C-alpha positions in Angstrom: -19.6 -44.1 -24.2 -17.7 -42.5 -21.2 -18.6 -39.2 -19.7 -17.0 -36.2 -21.3 -14.4 -34.4 -19.2 -12.9 -30.9 -19.7 -9.9 -30.6 -22.1 -6.6 -30.8 -20.1 -5.5 -27.6 -21.9 -8.5 -25.8 -20.5 -7.8 -27.1 -17.0 -4.3 -25.9 -16.8 -5.3 -22.5 -18.4 -8.0 -21.9 -15.7 -5.8 -23.1 -12.9 -2.9 -20.8 -14.1 -5.3 -17.9 -14.2 -6.6 -18.5 -10.6 -3.1 -19.1 -9.2 -1.6 -15.8 -10.2 -4.8 -14.0 -9.6 -4.9 -15.3 -6.1 -1.3 -14.1 -5.5 -2.3 -10.6 -6.5 -5.4 -10.7 -4.4 -3.5 -12.1 -1.4 -1.1 -9.1 -1.4 -4.1 -6.7 -1.6 -5.9 -8.7 1.2 -2.9 -8.2 3.5 -2.3 -4.6 2.7 -4.9 -3.2 5.2 -3.0 -5.2 8.0 0.7 -5.3 7.0 1.0 -2.6 4.3 2.0 -2.9 0.7 5.8 -2.6 0.8 8.3 -4.4 -1.3 9.0 -6.7 1.6 5.3 -7.7 1.9 5.3 -8.4 -1.9 8.5 -10.4 -1.6 7.0 -12.5 1.2 3.9 -13.1 -0.9 5.9 -14.1 -4.0 8.3 -16.3 -2.1 5.5 -18.1 -0.4 3.6 -18.7 -3.6 6.8 -20.0 -5.3 7.6 -22.4 -2.5 4.0 -23.6 -2.5 4.1 -24.1 -6.2 7.3 -26.0 -6.0 5.9 -28.4 -3.4 2.8 -28.6 -5.5 4.7 -29.7 -8.6 6.4 -32.5 -6.7 3.1 -33.5 -5.1 1.3 -33.4 -8.5 3.9 -35.6 -10.1 3.5 -38.3 -7.4 -0.3 -38.2 -7.5 -0.4 -38.3 -11.3 1.6 -41.6 -11.3 -0.7 -43.0 -8.6 -4.0 -41.8 -10.0 -3.7 -41.2 -13.7 -7.3 -40.0 -14.2 -9.1 -36.7 -14.7 -11.6 -37.4 -11.9 -9.2 -37.3 -9.0 -7.4 -34.3 -10.6 -10.8 -32.5 -10.7 -11.4 -33.5 -7.0 -8.1 -31.8 -6.1 -9.1 -28.7 -8.0 -12.4 -28.6 -6.1 -10.6 -28.8 -2.8 -8.3 -25.9 -3.8 -11.3 -23.9 -4.9 -13.1 -24.3 -1.6 -10.0 -23.3 0.3 -9.6 -20.3 -1.9 -13.2 -19.3 -1.4 -12.7 -19.5 2.4 -9.7 -17.1 2.4 -11.7 -13.8 2.2 -14.2 -15.1 4.8 -11.5 -15.7 7.5 -9.1 -13.0 6.5 -10.4 -10.2 8.7 -10.5 -12.1 12.1 -7.4 -14.1 11.3 -5.2 -11.2 10.2 -6.5 -9.0 13.0 -5.4 -11.6 15.5 -2.1 -12.1 13.6 -1.3 -8.4 13.8 -1.9 -8.3 17.5 0.1 -11.5 18.1 3.1 -10.3 16.2 2.9 -6.9 17.9 3.0 -8.7 21.2 6.1 -10.7 20.3 7.8 -7.7 18.7 8.3 -8.6 15.1 7.6 -6.3 12.2 5.7 -6.5 8.9 8.2 -8.9 7.3 7.4 -11.9 9.6 3.8 -10.9 10.0 3.1 -10.8 6.3 5.0 -14.0 5.7 3.0 -16.0 8.1 -0.2 -14.3 7.0 0.3 -15.5 3.4 1.4 -19.0 4.6 -1.8 -19.4 6.6 -4.2 -18.1 4.1 -3.1 -19.0 0.6 -0.2 -21.5 0.7 -2.3 -24.6 0.8 -4.7 -23.8 -2.0 -1.7 -22.6 -4.2 0.1 -25.8 -3.4 -2.8 -27.8 -4.6 -3.1 -25.7 -7.7 0.6 -26.2 -8.4 -0.1 -29.9 -8.5 -2.4 -29.6 -11.5 0.2 -28.9 -14.3 2.4 -32.0 -13.8 -0.7 -34.1 -13.3 -2.3 -32.8 -16.5 1.0 -33.4 -18.4 1.1 -37.0 -17.2 -2.5 -37.5 -18.5 -1.7 -35.8 -21.8 1.3 -37.9 -22.6 0.7 -40.6 -25.2 4.3 -41.4 -26.1 7.7 -40.8 -24.6 9.0 -39.2 -27.8 6.3 -36.5 -27.5 7.0 -35.7 -23.8 9.0 -32.6 -24.4 6.6 -31.0 -26.8 3.6 -31.9 -24.6 5.2 -30.5 -21.4 6.2 -27.4 -23.2 2.8 -26.8 -24.6 1.0 -27.4 -21.3 3.3 -25.1 -19.4 2.9 -22.4 -22.1 -0.9 -22.6 -21.8 -0.6 -22.4 -18.0 1.7 -19.3 -18.2 -0.7 -17.6 -20.6 -3.5 -18.3 -18.0 -1.2 -16.8 -15.3 -0.7 -13.6 -17.3 -4.5 -13.3 -17.8 -5.1 -13.8 -14.1 -2.5 -11.2 -13.2 -4.0 -8.5 -15.4 -7.6 -9.5 -14.8 -7.1 -9.2 -11.0 -5.1 -6.0 -11.2 -7.0 -4.0 -13.9 -10.5 -5.4 -13.7 -11.6 -7.5 -10.8 -10.0 -5.7 -7.8 -11.0 -2.2 -9.0 -14.6 -3.3 -10.0 -15.4 -6.0 -7.5 -13.0 -5.6 -4.6 -10.5 -8.0 -3.1 -12.9 -10.4 -1.5 -15.0 -10.9 -4.6 -11.8 -11.3 -6.6 -10.9 -14.4 -4.6 -14.5 -15.7 -5.0 -14.4 -15.1 -8.8 -11.3 -17.3 -9.2 -12.8 -19.9 -6.8 -15.9 -19.9 -9.0 -13.9 -20.6 -12.1 -12.1 -23.5 -10.4 -15.3 -25.0 -9.1 -16.9 -24.8 -12.6 -13.9 -26.7 -14.2 -13.8 -29.2 -11.3 -17.6 -29.9 -11.5 -17.2 -30.5 -15.2 -14.6 -33.2 -14.4 -16.5 -34.7 -11.5 -20.1 -34.8 -12.8 -23.4 -33.0 -12.4 -23.7 -33.9 -8.8 -20.9 -31.4 -8.0 -22.6 -28.4 -9.6 -23.6 -27.4 -6.1 -20.1 -26.2 -5.5 -20.1 -23.4 -8.1 -23.7 -22.5 -7.1 -22.5 -22.1 -3.5 -19.6 -19.9 -4.5 -21.8 -17.8 -6.8 -24.2 -17.3 -3.9 -21.2 -16.0 -1.8 -20.4 -13.6 -4.6 -24.0 -12.2 -4.4 -23.7 -11.5 -0.7 -22.5 -8.1 0.7 -18.8 -8.3 1.5 -19.1 -6.3 4.7 -16.2 -4.3 6.2 -12.7 -5.4 5.3 -11.4 -4.3 8.7 -13.5 -4.0 11.8 -14.1 -0.5 13.3 -11.8 0.6 16.0 -13.0 1.8 19.5 -15.7 4.5 19.3 -15.2 5.2 15.6 -17.3 3.7 12.9 -16.3 3.0 9.3 -18.3 5.3 7.1 -16.7 4.3 3.8 -14.0 1.9 2.7 -12.6 1.2 -0.8 -10.3 -1.1 -2.6 -8.9 1.4 -5.0 -6.6 0.5 -7.9 -3.6 1.4 -5.6 -4.5 0.4 -2.1 -7.1 -0.1 0.6 -8.6 3.1 2.1 -11.2 3.7 4.8 -12.7 6.7 6.5 -13.6 6.5 10.2 -15.9 8.9 11.9 -16.0 9.5 15.6 -19.0 10.7 17.8 -17.7 14.3 17.8 -17.7 14.4 14.0 -13.9 14.0 13.6 -12.9 11.9 10.7 -9.7 10.0 9.9 -8.4 8.5 6.7 -6.5 5.3 7.0 -4.6 3.6 4.2 -3.6 -0.1 4.0 -2.5 -1.3 7.4 -3.7 1.8 9.2 -0.6 2.4 11.2 -0.8 6.1 10.4 -3.7 8.6 10.0 -3.2 10.1 6.5 -5.9 12.8 6.8 -7.9 14.4 9.6 -11.1 16.4 9.5 -12.6 18.4 12.4 -16.0 20.1 11.7 -15.2 23.2 13.7 -11.5 23.8 12.9 -8.8 23.3 10.3 -6.2 22.9 13.0 -5.4 19.3 14.0 -2.9 19.4 16.9 -0.9 17.1 14.7 1.7 17.2 12.0 -0.4 19.0 9.4 -0.3 22.2 11.6 3.5 22.1 11.0 3.0 22.7 7.3 1.4 26.0 8.1 4.3 27.1 10.2 7.6 25.5 9.3 7.9 27.1 5.8 8.3 30.4 7.5 11.6 29.2 8.8 12.8 30.2 5.3 10.0 32.4 3.8 9.3 35.9 4.8 5.7 36.0 3.4 3.0 33.4 2.7 3.8 31.3 -0.3 2.3 32.2 -3.7 2.3 28.5 -4.9 2.9 25.2 -3.1 3.0 21.6 -4.1 1.7 18.9 -1.7 3.2 15.6 -2.7 1.0 13.1 -0.9 -2.3 14.9 -0.8 -4.5 12.1 0.6 -7.7 13.7 2.1 -6.4 17.3 1.7 -6.0 18.2 5.4 -3.1 20.6 4.6 -4.9 22.2 1.6 -8.0 22.8 3.7 -5.9 24.7 6.3 -4.1 26.8 3.7 -7.5 27.7 2.1 -8.5 29.0 5.6 -5.4 30.9 6.6 -3.7 31.7 3.2 -6.5 31.8 0.6 -4.3 33.5 -2.0 -1.8 30.6 -2.1 -2.2 28.4 -5.2 -2.0 24.7 -4.4 -1.0 21.7 -6.6 -2.3 18.6 -4.8 -0.5 15.5 -6.0 -1.7 12.1 -5.1 -0.9 8.8 -6.9 -4.3 7.4 -6.0 -6.9 9.6 -7.6 -9.8 7.9 -5.8 -8.6 9.6 -2.6 -9.7 12.9 -4.1 -13.3 11.6 -4.1 -13.0 10.7 -0.4 -11.5 14.1 0.3 -14.4 15.9 -1.3 -17.0 13.7 0.3 -15.7 13.4 3.9 -12.9 15.9 4.5 -14.5 19.2 3.6 -12.7 19.7 0.3 -15.3 21.3 -1.7 -14.4 23.0 -5.0 -11.7 25.5 -4.2 -10.5 27.8 -7.0 -6.9 28.0 -5.6 -6.5 24.2 -5.7 -5.5 22.0 -8.7 -5.6 18.2 -8.2 -3.2 15.9 -10.0 -3.7 12.1 -9.9 0.0 11.3 -10.5 3.0 9.9 -8.8 5.0 12.6 -7.1 8.3 12.3 -8.9 7.0 12.1 -12.4 4.7 15.1 -11.6 7.7 17.1 -10.5 9.7 16.2 -13.5 6.9 17.2 -15.9 5.5 20.3 -14.2 6.2 23.8 -15.6 5.4 25.5 -12.3 7.9 26.8 -9.8 7.1 26.7 -6.1 7.7 28.7 -3.0 7.3 25.5 -1.0 7.2 21.7 -1.8 5.8 19.4 0.9 7.0 15.8 0.7 4.4 13.7 2.5 3.9 10.9 -0.1 4.9 8.2 2.3 2.8 5.1 3.1 3.6 4.6 6.7 5.7 3.1 7.9 7.3 2.5 4.5 8.6 5.1 2.1 9.0 4.7 -1.7 12.7 4.6 -2.2 12.7 6.9 -5.2 11.4 9.7 -2.9 14.4 9.4 -0.5 17.2 9.7 -3.0 19.6 12.5 -3.8 18.3 12.6 -7.4 14.8 13.2 -6.1 15.8 16.1 -3.9 17.8 17.6 -6.8 14.6 17.5 -8.8 12.7 19.2 -6.0 15.4 21.9 -5.8 15.1 22.6 -9.5 11.3 23.2 -9.1 11.7 25.8 -6.4 11.6 29.6 -6.8 14.6 31.4 -5.4 14.6 31.1 -1.7 11.9 28.4 -1.8 11.8 25.6 0.8 11.3 21.8 0.8 9.5 20.4 3.8 10.0 16.6 4.4 7.8 14.8 6.9 9.8 12.0 8.5 7.7 9.4 10.3 9.5 7.0 12.6 9.0 4.9 15.7 9.3 6.8 18.9 13.0 7.2 19.9 14.3 6.0 16.5 16.3 8.5 14.5 18.1 6.4 11.8 15.6 7.3 9.0 15.8 11.0 9.9 19.6 10.8 9.8 19.6 9.2 6.4 17.1 11.8 4.9 19.0 14.7 6.5 22.3 13.5 5.0 20.7 13.0 1.6 18.9 16.4 1.6 22.1 18.1 2.8 23.9 16.8 -0.4 21.5 19.0 -2.3 20.6 22.0 0.0 23.2 24.0 2.0 20.7 25.0 4.7 18.7 22.6 6.8 16.7 22.7 10.1 14.5 20.2 11.9 11.3 20.6 13.9 10.7 17.4 16.0 7.1 18.4 16.5 5.9 14.9 17.7 7.6 11.8 19.1 6.9 10.0 15.8 7.2 12.9 13.3 9.9 15.3 12.4 9.7 18.0 9.8 12.9 18.8 7.9 13.0 22.2 6.2 15.7 22.7 3.5 16.5 25.6 1.2 19.4 27.2 -0.7 18.7 30.3 1.5 19.2 30.3 5.3 16.5 28.7 7.4 16.1 28.4 11.1 14.3 29.4 14.3 15.4 33.0 14.3 13.8 33.6 10.9 10.6 31.9 12.1 10.4 34.1 15.2 10.8 37.2 13.0 7.9 36.3 10.8 5.6 35.0 13.6 4.0 38.4 14.5 2.8 38.8 10.9 1.0 35.4 10.8 -2.7 34.9 11.5 -3.4 35.2 15.2 -4.3 31.5 15.6 -1.0 30.5 14.1 1.3 32.7 16.2 1.5 30.4 19.3 2.2 27.5 16.9 5.0 29.4 15.3 6.7 30.3 18.6 6.4 26.7 19.8 7.9 25.5 16.5 10.8 28.0 16.8 11.5 26.7 20.4 11.8 23.2 19.1 13.7 23.9 15.9 17.4 23.0 15.7 20.1 21.8 13.3 19.7 18.6 11.4 20.8 15.2 12.8 24.2 14.0 11.6 25.6 10.6 10.7 23.3 9.2 8.1 24.1 7.5 4.8 23.4 9.3 1.6 20.8 7.5 -0.5 20.8 7.5 -4.3 18.5 6.0 -7.0 20.9 3.2 -7.3 21.2 2.4 -3.6 18.3 3.3 -1.2 17.6 0.3 1.2 14.9 2.3 3.0 12.6 -0.6 3.8 15.3 -2.6 5.5 16.2 0.5 7.5 12.6 1.0 8.6 12.0 -2.7 9.5 15.2 -2.6 11.5 13.9 0.5 13.3 10.6 -1.2 14.0 12.1 -4.3 15.4 14.7 -2.4 17.5 12.0 -0.2 18.9 9.8 -3.2 19.7 12.8 -5.0 21.3 13.5 -1.9 23.5 9.9 -1.9 24.7 10.1 -5.6 25.6 13.3 -4.9 27.7 
């Protein structure tokens, strides 16, 4: 009597689960290095589809040459080993990849494409070979071929659905990205060892041992800073870096921007957050009674408002609620009675809230990319409708040094909704746009400056000296047409090319 092998239906189900689970995990693995934009996702999906297509062709050829479960199981084992290696080599490989692509002046699109190609294309290609191979083994008669192929692909697709939701809703939030890869590799080694025999049980044991080991830091620490905490949240990768003087930074995904900053001896940052304390007074005559911060992160702005304007009520809105935990632990955001935290997406929050605001701060951008639905005319119409009379909207525009195309687009779009705009180019890579239905500008800011807290007066005068009219010439974005990621990638590449010249 021959050795029992796993049912072919179970093989294609497990492989389908691992294939799509690995795709989800691959995008998360690259987010700390290249971001999590639509372009990065498109590269990931495209690479997986190409790898699967080649795998289908390869599997058909191998099935005709080796119509047996044992070589099929051997192929699955090789794919599992390659998948298990991915999280082990990801940090050094992707760190080198980022540096290399920076040096040759290409943006996240090319970087993420080659990152996926190098890390997951080969194991996905091998996994793609499984379904046609299994169908070949399952066929008993030509007249049943259509039914057999349809059933096997249906089982594989159900497995893919399970892998997608398991990775997104269960494995990544509970185990992290690295262990998600290892979990799928473990499933593959188990099914492969079943087909190859007891001697190969060492493979799943080895992968299980890797699962038991500490994962370590996803990204290495930079310079003098040390990583005091990092998380794979349900939404993104986040880490907190602490420096010898006690200053802390919050970085998200690829870390191209600091999303929050904490100094133990001051709430002022010498950075863009100080602008949120000043620029609203280009339109307001007194401290705001209530503000909404769309893109709360670690609460740098809220902490400053609690210090200088303690009577101001604050709605802190952040799509990733786990960042609130980091804010309370590392960024001095203890329980504050004037602060309400909302773990929601910015636009649905604005749509549902019953509050009206003196100021709305729009900083919900994952640098360098911006959710398109926060750049459209319809979004700014919604923001306008949530303002009190004379209220202001402040938009933080991050951009490469010397690049103003994004600011032009946002200025043109905001100007479709608000009759009065001004800009404060407070940094080479950040401009604050202030908009209102009432007049705004440097003269109004200078008039209010003497009434501000003493620490803020020099900042107000400097802001007034920089403040000017909005840039002209941009396209108006709408919910239907807002190609913001293409615009930003073009800006990054143009900036890099200019540096190379």
